[in-house]
C-alpha positions as CSV (number, residue, x, y, z in Angstrom):
1,X,0.0,0.0,0.0
2,X,1.3,3.5,-0.9
3,X,1.4,5.6,2.3
4,X,2.3,8.7,0.4
5,X,0.5,11.9,1.6
6,X,-1.1,13.4,-1.5
7,X,-2.7,16.8,-1.5
8,X,-6.1,15.2,-1.4
9,X,-5.2,12.9,1.6
10,X,-3.7,16.0,3.4
11,X,-6.9,17.9,2.9
12,X,-8.9,15.0,4.3
13,X,-6.6,14.6,7.3
14,X,-6.8,18.3,8.0
15,X,-10.6,18.2,7.8
16,X,-10.8,15.2,10.1
17,X,-8.4,16.9,12.6
18,X,-10.4,20.2,12.5
19,X,-13.6,18.3,13.2
20,X,-12.1,16.4,16.1
21,X,-10.8,19.6,17.7
22,X,-14.1,21.3,17.3
23,X,-16.0,18.4,18.8
24,X,-13.5,18.2,21.7
25,X,-14.4,21.8,22.5
26,X,-18.2,20.9,22.6
27,X,-17.7,18.7,25.7
28,X,-17.1,21.5,28.1
29,X,-18.1,21.2,31.8
30,X,-20.1,24.5,31.8
31,X,-23.7,25.5,31.4
32,X,-23.2,26.6,27.8
33,X,-21.1,25.2,24.9
34,X,-17.5,26.4,24.9
35,X,-17.5,27.2,28.6
36,X,-14.3,26.0,30.3
37,X,-15.3,26.2,34.0
38,X,-18.4,25.0,35.8
39,X,-19.4,28.5,36.8
40,X,-23.1,29.1,36.9
41,X,-25.0,32.3,36.6
42,X,-28.4,33.4,37.5
43,X,-30.5,36.0,35.7
44,X,-29.4,39.4,36.7
45,X,-32.9,40.5,37.2
46,X,-32.1,43.7,35.4
47,X,-33.9,44.2,32.0
48,X,-31.3,46.0,29.9
49,X,-32.2,48.6,27.4
50,X,-32.2,47.4,23.8
51,X,-29.1,48.1,21.7
52,X,-29.5,50.0,18.5
53,X,-26.0,49.0,17.3
54,X,-25.7,48.5,13.5
55,X,-22.6,46.2,13.7
56,X,-21.2,43.6,16.1
57,X,-18.3,46.0,16.7
58,X,-20.8,48.8,17.7
59,X,-22.5,46.3,19.9
60,X,-19.3,45.8,22.0
61,X,-19.8,49.1,23.8
62,X,-23.4,48.3,24.8
63,X,-22.5,44.8,26.1
64,X,-19.4,46.1,27.9
65,X,-21.4,48.9,29.6
66,X,-24.0,46.3,30.7
67,X,-21.2,44.2,32.3
68,X,-19.8,47.4,34.0
69,X,-23.2,48.4,35.4
70,X,-23.7,45.0,37.0
71,X,-20.1,44.8,38.3
72,X,-19.4,48.3,39.6
73,X,-17.5,47.2,42.7
74,X,-15.3,44.9,40.5
75,X,-14.2,47.5,37.9
76,X,-10.6,48.7,38.2
77,X,-10.8,52.4,38.4
78,X,-8.1,54.4,36.6
79,X,-5.2,53.1,34.5
80,X,-4.3,49.5,35.0
81,X,-0.8,48.6,36.3
82,X,1.9,47.8,33.7
83,X,1.8,44.1,34.5
84,X,-1.6,42.4,34.6
85,X,-2.4,39.2,36.4
86,X,-4.5,37.8,33.5
87,X,-5.7,38.7,30.0
88,X,-8.4,36.8,28.3
89,X,-10.4,37.3,25.0
90,X,-13.8,35.7,25.0
91,X,-16.5,35.5,22.2
92,X,-20.0,35.3,23.5
93,X,-22.8,34.3,21.2
94,X,-26.1,35.9,22.2
95,X,-29.5,35.1,20.8
96,X,-32.0,37.7,19.7
97,X,-33.2,38.3,23.3
98,X,-29.6,38.7,24.7
99,X,-29.4,35.1,26.2
100,X,-26.0,33.5,26.2
101,X,-26.0,30.7,23.7
102,X,-22.4,29.7,23.7
103,X,-18.8,31.0,24.6
104,X,-15.6,30.6,22.7
105,X,-12.2,31.5,24.3
106,X,-9.9,33.1,21.7
107,X,-7.3,33.5,24.5
108,X,-8.0,31.9,27.8
109,X,-5.7,32.7,30.8
110,X,-4.9,29.1,31.4
111,X,-2.4,30.0,34.2
112,X,-5.4,31.5,36.1
113,X,-8.4,29.1,36.1
114,X,-10.1,31.1,38.8
115,X,-10.2,34.1,36.4
116,X,-11.7,32.0,33.7
117,X,-14.4,30.9,36.0
118,X,-15.0,34.5,37.2
119,X,-15.2,35.9,33.7
120,X,-17.6,33.1,32.7
121,X,-19.6,33.7,35.9
122,X,-19.8,37.5,35.2
123,X,-21.0,36.8,31.6
124,X,-23.7,34.3,32.7
125,X,-24.9,36.5,35.5
126,X,-25.1,39.5,33.2
127,X,-27.6,37.7,31.0
128,X,-29.8,38.8,29.4
129,X,-27.6,41.3,27.6
130,X,-29.1,44.2,25.6
131,X,-31.1,42.8,22.7
132,X,-29.5,43.9,19.4
133,X,-32.7,45.1,17.7
134,X,-30.9,45.8,14.4
135,X,-28.7,42.8,14.4
136,X,-30.7,39.9,15.9
137,X,-28.4,37.3,17.2
138,X,-24.9,38.7,17.7
139,X,-21.4,37.7,18.7
140,X,-19.8,39.9,21.4
141,X,-16.0,39.7,21.6
142,X,-14.1,41.5,24.2
143,X,-10.8,41.2,26.0
144,X,-10.8,41.1,29.8
145,X,-7.9,42.8,31.5
146,X,-7.6,41.3,35.0
147,X,-5.6,42.9,37.9
148,X,-4.2,40.7,40.8
149,X,-6.8,42.4,43.1
150,X,-9.6,40.7,41.3
151,X,-10.8,43.8,39.6
152,X,-11.0,44.2,35.9
153,X,-11.6,46.4,32.8
154,X,-12.9,45.4,29.5
155,X,-10.7,46.5,26.5
156,X,-13.8,48.2,24.9
157,X,-14.0,50.6,28.0
158,X,-10.5,50.6,29.3
159,X,-8.9,53.6,30.9
160,X,-5.5,52.4,29.6
161,X,-2.4,51.0,31.3
162,X,0.4,52.7,33.2
163,X,3.7,52.7,31.6
164,X,6.4,50.4,33.1
165,X,9.8,51.6,34.3
Protein backbone atom coordinates (compact mmCIF):
# COMPACT_ATOMS: atom_id res chain seq x y z
CA UNK A 1 0.00 0.00 0.00
CA UNK A 2 1.27 3.45 -0.87
CA UNK A 3 1.38 5.58 2.29
CA UNK A 4 2.31 8.74 0.44
CA UNK A 5 0.52 11.89 1.65
CA UNK A 6 -1.11 13.33 -1.46
CA UNK A 7 -2.70 16.79 -1.44
CA UNK A 8 -6.13 15.13 -1.34
CA UNK A 9 -5.19 12.95 1.65
CA UNK A 10 -3.63 15.95 3.40
CA UNK A 11 -6.85 17.94 2.93
CA UNK A 12 -8.90 15.02 4.26
CA UNK A 13 -6.60 14.59 7.27
CA UNK A 14 -6.78 18.31 7.99
CA UNK A 15 -10.58 18.25 7.83
CA UNK A 16 -10.80 15.25 10.15
CA UNK A 17 -8.42 16.87 12.64
CA UNK A 18 -10.36 20.16 12.54
CA UNK A 19 -13.64 18.34 13.22
CA UNK A 20 -12.10 16.39 16.08
CA UNK A 21 -10.76 19.57 17.70
CA UNK A 22 -14.12 21.31 17.27
CA UNK A 23 -15.96 18.37 18.82
CA UNK A 24 -13.50 18.27 21.71
CA UNK A 25 -14.48 21.84 22.55
CA UNK A 26 -18.15 20.88 22.64
CA UNK A 27 -17.72 18.68 25.69
CA UNK A 28 -17.11 21.54 28.10
CA UNK A 29 -18.13 21.22 31.75
CA UNK A 30 -20.13 24.45 31.86
CA UNK A 31 -23.71 25.50 31.36
CA UNK A 32 -23.20 26.61 27.74
CA UNK A 33 -21.12 25.18 24.88
CA UNK A 34 -17.53 26.41 24.93
CA UNK A 35 -17.49 27.20 28.63
CA UNK A 36 -14.28 26.00 30.31
CA UNK A 37 -15.35 26.25 33.95
CA UNK A 38 -18.35 24.99 35.83
CA UNK A 39 -19.36 28.55 36.79
CA UNK A 40 -23.06 29.13 36.91
CA UNK A 41 -25.00 32.31 36.54
CA UNK A 42 -28.41 33.43 37.48
CA UNK A 43 -30.53 35.96 35.72
CA UNK A 44 -29.35 39.41 36.74
CA UNK A 45 -32.94 40.49 37.23
CA UNK A 46 -32.13 43.65 35.32
CA UNK A 47 -33.90 44.23 32.03
CA UNK A 48 -31.31 46.01 29.90
CA UNK A 49 -32.22 48.67 27.40
CA UNK A 50 -32.20 47.42 23.83
CA UNK A 51 -29.12 48.08 21.73
CA UNK A 52 -29.50 50.02 18.50
CA UNK A 53 -26.01 49.00 17.30
CA UNK A 54 -25.72 48.47 13.56
CA UNK A 55 -22.64 46.21 13.71
CA UNK A 56 -21.19 43.65 16.12
CA UNK A 57 -18.29 46.05 16.68
CA UNK A 58 -20.74 48.79 17.72
CA UNK A 59 -22.55 46.31 19.97
CA UNK A 60 -19.35 45.78 22.00
CA UNK A 61 -19.83 49.10 23.82
CA UNK A 62 -23.41 48.26 24.83
CA UNK A 63 -22.46 44.80 26.10
CA UNK A 64 -19.39 46.11 27.95
CA UNK A 65 -21.41 48.91 29.57
CA UNK A 66 -23.97 46.31 30.67
CA UNK A 67 -21.24 44.21 32.35
CA UNK A 68 -19.81 47.34 34.03
CA UNK A 69 -23.23 48.39 35.35
CA UNK A 70 -23.68 44.99 37.01
CA UNK A 71 -20.11 44.79 38.38
CA UNK A 72 -19.39 48.33 39.61
CA UNK A 73 -17.44 47.20 42.67
CA UNK A 74 -15.26 44.91 40.54
CA UNK A 75 -14.23 47.45 37.90
CA UNK A 76 -10.64 48.68 38.21
CA UNK A 77 -10.77 52.47 38.40
CA UNK A 78 -8.08 54.42 36.55
CA UNK A 79 -5.18 53.16 34.51
CA UNK A 80 -4.30 49.51 34.98
CA UNK A 81 -0.81 48.63 36.27
CA UNK A 82 1.87 47.82 33.68
CA UNK A 83 1.77 44.11 34.49
CA UNK A 84 -1.61 42.39 34.62
CA UNK A 85 -2.40 39.15 36.37
CA UNK A 86 -4.43 37.76 33.46
CA UNK A 87 -5.70 38.69 30.03
CA UNK A 88 -8.43 36.75 28.29
CA UNK A 89 -10.37 37.24 25.07
CA UNK A 90 -13.82 35.72 24.97
CA UNK A 91 -16.45 35.51 22.24
CA UNK A 92 -19.99 35.31 23.57
CA UNK A 93 -22.77 34.28 21.21
CA UNK A 94 -26.10 35.86 22.14
CA UNK A 95 -29.54 35.07 20.80
CA UNK A 96 -32.03 37.73 19.71
CA UNK A 97 -33.16 38.29 23.32
CA UNK A 98 -29.62 38.68 24.73
CA UNK A 99 -29.41 35.18 26.22
CA UNK A 100 -25.95 33.53 26.23
CA UNK A 101 -26.03 30.69 23.70
CA UNK A 102 -22.33 29.75 23.75
CA UNK A 103 -18.84 30.98 24.57
CA UNK A 104 -15.57 30.59 22.71
CA UNK A 105 -12.23 31.50 24.24
CA UNK A 106 -9.86 33.08 21.72
CA UNK A 107 -7.29 33.52 24.46
CA UNK A 108 -7.96 31.85 27.79
CA UNK A 109 -5.73 32.71 30.77
CA UNK A 110 -4.88 29.05 31.42
CA UNK A 111 -2.46 29.98 34.23
CA UNK A 112 -5.41 31.46 36.14
CA UNK A 113 -8.37 29.06 36.04
CA UNK A 114 -10.08 31.09 38.77
CA UNK A 115 -10.10 34.09 36.41
CA UNK A 116 -11.63 31.96 33.63
CA UNK A 117 -14.38 30.94 36.06
CA UNK A 118 -14.94 34.54 37.25
CA UNK A 119 -15.20 35.87 33.69
CA UNK A 120 -17.62 33.12 32.69
CA UNK A 121 -19.65 33.70 35.87
CA UNK A 122 -19.80 37.45 35.18
CA UNK A 123 -21.02 36.81 31.63
CA UNK A 124 -23.66 34.29 32.70
CA UNK A 125 -24.87 36.51 35.55
CA UNK A 126 -25.12 39.52 33.22
CA UNK A 127 -27.62 37.72 30.98
CA UNK A 128 -29.80 38.80 29.43
CA UNK A 129 -27.63 41.28 27.55
CA UNK A 130 -29.13 44.18 25.63
CA UNK A 131 -31.12 42.81 22.71
CA UNK A 132 -29.48 43.87 19.44
CA UNK A 133 -32.65 45.09 17.73
CA UNK A 134 -30.95 45.84 14.40
CA UNK A 135 -28.73 42.75 14.39
CA UNK A 136 -30.76 39.95 15.93
CA UNK A 137 -28.40 37.29 17.23
CA UNK A 138 -24.93 38.74 17.75
CA UNK A 139 -21.43 37.68 18.76
CA UNK A 140 -19.82 39.92 21.37
CA UNK A 141 -16.03 39.69 21.57
CA UNK A 142 -14.05 41.51 24.24
CA UNK A 143 -10.74 41.26 26.05
CA UNK A 144 -10.82 41.08 29.83
CA UNK A 145 -7.90 42.83 31.54
CA UNK A 146 -7.57 41.34 35.03
CA UNK A 147 -5.63 42.84 37.93
CA UNK A 148 -4.23 40.72 40.79
CA UNK A 149 -6.75 42.47 43.10
CA UNK A 150 -9.58 40.65 41.31
CA UNK A 151 -10.82 43.80 39.62
CA UNK A 152 -10.95 44.18 35.86
CA UNK A 153 -11.56 46.36 32.85
CA UNK A 154 -12.83 45.41 29.44
CA UNK A 155 -10.72 46.49 26.49
CA UNK A 156 -13.73 48.25 24.98
CA UNK A 157 -13.99 50.61 27.98
CA UNK A 158 -10.45 50.51 29.32
CA UNK A 159 -8.86 53.57 30.87
CA UNK A 160 -5.48 52.43 29.59
CA UNK A 161 -2.45 51.02 31.26
CA UNK A 162 0.38 52.67 33.19
CA UNK A 163 3.78 52.67 31.55
CA UNK A 164 6.39 50.36 33.08
CA UNK A 165 9.76 51.62 34.24
